[in-house]
Every structure is written in structure tokens, then in C-alpha cells.
C-alpha positions as CSV (number, residue, x, y, z in Angstrom):
1,M,105.0,99.3,120.3
2,L,105.5,102.4,118.2
3,P,104.1,102.6,114.6
4,R,106.0,101.0,111.8
5,I,106.9,102.2,108.3
6,K,104.3,101.5,105.6
7,D,105.9,103.6,102.9
8,V,109.0,105.7,102.3
9,K,110.1,108.2,99.7
10,A,113.5,109.8,99.4
11,L,113.4,113.6,98.9
12,K,116.1,116.2,98.1
13,D,118.5,117.3,100.8
14,Y,118.6,113.8,102.4
15,E,115.1,114.0,103.7
16,L,112.8,111.0,103.8
17,L,109.0,111.2,103.6
18,L,107.7,108.4,105.9
19,T,104.2,107.0,106.1
20,F,103.5,105.0,109.2
21,D,101.0,102.2,109.7
22,N,98.9,104.4,112.0
23,G,98.4,106.9,109.1
24,E,100.9,109.5,110.3
25,V,103.1,111.1,107.6
26,K,106.4,112.6,108.8
27,S,109.7,113.8,107.6
28,F,113.1,112.4,108.7
29,D,116.4,114.2,108.1
30,V,119.2,111.7,107.3
31,S,121.9,114.3,107.0
32,P,123.2,114.0,110.6
33,Y,124.1,110.4,109.9
34,L,126.1,111.1,106.7
35,E,129.5,111.4,108.4
36,K,129.1,108.2,110.5
37,G,130.5,104.9,109.4
38,N,128.8,103.1,106.5
39,F,126.1,105.9,106.4
40,R,128.7,107.9,104.3
41,E,127.6,105.7,101.4
42,L,124.2,107.4,101.5
43,K,125.9,110.6,100.1
44,E,125.8,108.7,96.7
45,P,122.4,109.7,95.2
46,N,121.9,106.3,93.6
47,V,122.2,104.7,97.1
48,F,120.2,107.3,99.0
49,Y,117.3,107.1,96.5
50,S,117.2,103.3,96.6
51,V,115.4,103.3,100.0
52,K,112.4,101.0,100.4
53,P,110.2,99.8,103.3
54,C,111.5,96.6,104.9
55,L,109.8,94.7,107.7
56,G,108.3,97.7,109.3
57,S,111.4,99.9,108.9
58,I,113.5,101.0,105.9
59,Q,116.5,99.7,104.0
60,W,118.8,100.9,101.3
61,S,120.2,98.8,98.4
62,N,123.6,98.6,100.3
63,G,121.9,96.9,103.3
64,L,121.9,99.9,105.6
65,D,118.8,100.4,107.7
66,L,117.5,102.5,110.6
67,C,115.6,101.5,113.7
68,P,111.8,102.1,113.1
69,D,111.5,103.5,116.7
70,T,114.3,106.1,115.8
71,L,112.5,107.0,112.6
72,Y,109.2,107.6,114.4
73,M,110.6,109.4,117.5
74,D,113.1,111.6,115.6
75,S,110.9,112.5,112.6
76,A,108.9,115.7,112.2
77,P,105.1,115.7,111.6
78,L,104.2,117.4,108.3
79,N,101.2,119.2,109.9
80,N,99.8,119.9,113.3
81,E,96.9,117.5,113.4
């Protein structure tokens, strides 16, 4: 099983700062999703910045979420440890 989300912070330019339960901190770019279905709603700053950790993943106030495995595999490490 891949690591799960412990904490999340929304940053400018539709980036998320993700802290995983194994201690890794990574950056995830949400912008590629913004033209797909309900993810268009995340263009609204109040919705995008509402993101919170939820059951090992993340969820926005409108109920949208992303798979924790996708978040881990497609995010970029913040340093080269």
C-alpha cells in the first residue's frame, strides 16, 4: 500500500503541498484536471482553497476528491533526499 495523506495545503497556481504518513512532502499540480468534468469547479479560489485531508486522501468542500495513489505517484518531491 502506498503512503496516505496526513496533511494538505493549497498553494497558488493550483498546486497542493502534500504531507504523507511516511514523512515525505511533495507537490501536486492540479491544473491538468481543471478542464475535466466537475474539476472545473476548482477554478473557483474558494473551492480550491477548501481542500482538507480526508480518510488518507484529500477532499474539497464540493465533495471532489482524488485517489491517494494518484496523489503519491504523480506528485513531485520537494527535495532530493
